[in-house]
N, C-alpha and C positions, 0 to 999 in steps of 0.2 A: 577619550574621557571617560570614565566609569559612569554608570546610572546614579550610584549615590555620590560622585561627587557632583554629577549635574543639577540633581535635586538640591542639593546644598547649597550652589551658588544659583540658583533660580530663588530658592527661598532667603537667600541674603539680600538679593536685588528687592524682591517684593516687600522685604521688612523694612529697608530701607529707604521703600518709595511710598510705603503708608504710614512711617512714622510722623507725627506733626512737630517733635524737636529732636535735637542729636541725641544719639542712643551710644553709652559709653560700652565698650567691650565685652565688659562683664554683662550689662543687659543685654546684648546682641549673642552672644553665649548662651543666656536662657531662653530666649525667644527664639533661636533659628534652628529647627532640628537639624542634627549631624554632627556640634558643637557640643553637645550637652554629656555627651558619654566620655569625653577625653581630659586628662589631666591639662594643671592649668598651663605649663609649658608647652605640651604638644597643641593646646586651642591657639595659643601664641604665634606658633609656626604656622598654625592652618588657617587660621585669620590672614597673617600677612599675606601668603601665599595668595589667599583667594581674592585679597582686593588687589593685589597686583595682577593679577588674572583679569579680572572685571576691567580694570583701567588699560589692559593693553588691547581689549575688546571692544573699548570705545565708552565704555559706562563710566561717567564721572561721579566720585565718592567726595564728596566734600568731608573738610576734617575742621571741624568748630573748636575753638578753645575758648573754655567758660573760665574767668577768673576765680572765680567761685567755686568752680569742680578741680579736684584733681587729676581725671582723667578727661581726654577730648573725646569729645561726640561726633558720630559720624552719621550722613545722612544722604540720599541722593536728590537732588531736586529736582521736580519733575519738569521743568521747565526747560533744565538743559539735558535731562536724558530723554524729552518724548523729541518724534520726529517733527518737521515741518508740515503743515498742512501738505497733502500731497492734490495737486492739481493737474488734471489730462487733457488736455483738447481733445475733441471728438476723434480725430483719426488713430491720435494715440490711444484712447481708449478700444479699438477697435480693434489696433492691432494685437491689444493687450488679449482680448477674447480671442482672437484667431491663434495668437500663440498657445494659447492654451488649449485649445483644440486640438492642434499638430500633435501636441502630447497624450492624448484621451486616450490613446491606444496603446502607449509606451510606457516603460518604466517609472516615466517621470509625471505619470498623470493625478499623483497623490501632492506631488509639490505643488504642481501649476493649479491644482483646485483650493490648495490651501494659499497661494499667493493671491487669486481672485478673491478669496472669501474675508481675506485681512484688509484686502483697498477696499472692499464694498461694507466691511462694517467699519473704515474711518469715511467713509461718504464719498469714495469714489467709484460715481458710475464707470465700471466698465463691460465691453459691448461684446457678449460672448455668443451671440447669435451670427450668424454668416448674411453679410449685407446690411449690417448697422449703420454704415455710413450712410446709406441714402444718396450718394451720388448719379450723376445724371447720366452715368454710364453704366448704369445697370449695378446688381448687389456684387459685392466680394465673394467669391466662393475658394473655400479653401478646398486646395488641391493635393494635400501630402497625406498619404494614406500609409499608418504605420501598423496595418496587420499582419505583415510579412513576421512569421514566427523566429526567424533568424535576429529582427532585429537589435530586441532586449540582451541578448548575450555577446553581440558583436558589438554593440553600445558600451558593456561594462567591460568588455577585452581594449576597445580605443581607449576609455577612461585607465584600465589599471595597466594599459600598456603590456599586457601578453598576447602571447602569440598564440592562433588558434587556428584547428583544422576541420574544415569541414566537405561534404560531397555537394556537389556542383554540376549543375546540367548545363553545357553552352548551347547559345542562342540556335535554333531551327534544329536542335539533335537531341536525340532520346538516350546520348550514352552519357554516363556520369563518370565525374572523375574525381576523386580525393584531392584536397588542395589544403597546404600549411603557406599560412599568410601571417604577414608583422603587419599588425592594423596601425593603418595613420589616422584615418577618419571615415565618420560615416555620413556623407552626403547626399542630400538630396537633388534631382534632378528632373522637369517636367512630371511632376508626381511621384518619382521612384527614387527608392532610396539603393544607395550602393556604396560597399565598402571599397573604400581605397588603402592600399599596403601595397608591400613588397611581397611577391611571390616565389618562396621558396623554389619551386618546384621546376619554374621556368626561370629564376634568376633577375627577376625584372620587375619594375613596380605595375601593376597592374590594377582594373577596378572590377569588380563581381556585382551584380544586378543581386539581391536580395531575394526579392521572389524564385530565383534559380537555386539558391539553395536549398537541398534537400535534406531531411533527416536534421539529427542534432548538431550541433555545435561545439566544439570541445577547444577545451584552453590548456594551453601546454606550458611549462616550467614558471618561472617564480612571476609575481609581479615587476614591474619597471624593466624586463628585459627589453622590452622593445625602445631603442629609440628613433624617433621622427627627425629625417635629415631636415637640416637650415633651408627655408626657403621655398619648398615641396608647396607645391600648387594643387591641393586636390581637386578645386573647381575644374582645372584645366585636364585632370585624370579622367573625370568624369564630362567631359563635354561634348563628346562624341558616342553614338553608338559601338558599341564594340563591334558589331557585324550588322550590313543590312538585313532589316527585319521586314519579313514577306506579311503581310497582311491576309488573313486567312476568315474563314465564316466555318461557325461553330450554328449547328442546328439545334436546339431546345425547345423542349417542352415546357408549356408556360400554363398555371390552371388559371382559366378565364377569368376576369375582373381582379386580377392580382398584377403585382409587378411594372407600375407603368412604365417606370424610369426604363427598363431594359425595354420596354415595348416601343419608347418613342426613339430608342438609337437602334432596334432591328430594323434590316433592309426591308426584311419583309416578313406579317403575320400571319395566318391563315390557320382553318382549324386542322384539327390532325387528322389525317388521313385513319379511319380505322380505329382511333378513339371516340369513349366517350365525350358528350358534348361539353363537360367542364373543361377540355383541354385544348390550347392551340399549338401552334407549332411557328417557332419565330428563329430566323435567320440572322445572327449577330455577329458581325464583324470582330475579330479579334487579332491580336498579334503576341501575347505570350499568353500560353494554358496557364502559365501557375496563379497570373493576376485574375485572369478570368474563373478560374477554380476559386480563387478567395470572395470572388465576387458573388457567383452562384454557390457557394457553400453557405455563405449570408443569407441566401433567401430561403433556404430550409425546405421543405415537401413541396413549395411552390412552383418547383423547376426541377426538370432534369433534362443534363447534357445527353442529347443522344451521338452525336460527332462532331468534331472528329475523335479517335480513339485515344490520344494522349491528352485530350482535355479533359474527358470523361475518365479517364484513369485518375486525372490530376485534383477534381473532385472528389472521390472516392479516396485518394489518399489524405486529403484534408479531414473527410467526416470520420474516416476512422481515428484520425488524431485526436482530434474532438473529441470521440468515445472514448479513448484509452485516456 
């Protein structure tokens, strides 16, 4: 739908909602921008199409026939147009808040925040803070992280059903190979995002962890080219790790007085040998260097990964990408 048509339909709805009495077609023609530039016949065709489109999307336009008038009048009754009062239980409101936070770093951030804003404007209390339920078991914790750079283009490829190509680093290996995939869906498991689809290179269904996608994601072919098989279970495709994950230890320099969360998770924290007094050295367990790099890069100049080399290089790639 063009921008001009969208504005005209919106103006028509506002006009018919705001009027205190039914308006004739001629009155609407002069009151609604977008109609006044057309001839009589063109206006009648356009007005009929607009009325039908509004009714198809559920907006009721009443036709009022006055015996004292030659033409019928039109209006939208506010009570039939407005949604009923929205009421949410405390746990439902908390889930809404958590769902909005899931997308706060992804391409749906604007839509999620807009939906919450509309609910609050309608008097619905939504809980956007983690732990808003106040249950006895402790606070709710949001565990879904969408900071993976590959998330937005892969999600769009799934939506548009387009083939993708990307470079992928296998678990526990420094080798990077190019994959061409027919994407079926993007799934979260234990705080990590996976792409499930058909790997054209291996000629088999596969799951790919987004944190292991390196470089840019390219789309191939036209939209609608990918067909998702009937009955495919995306969650079962990512139900088990692709390969056994070995836990490793990273040595990280941490500026004294900062990064309390990192310090709590570290196995050991000690003054950095041969360094100025403002630095400590932490031993932090990790399994995925790319995921560790995303966290370390977000802490800025307060941390520096010393070893292992692949984790240090992953942080450098992240920072260079941000700079670019």
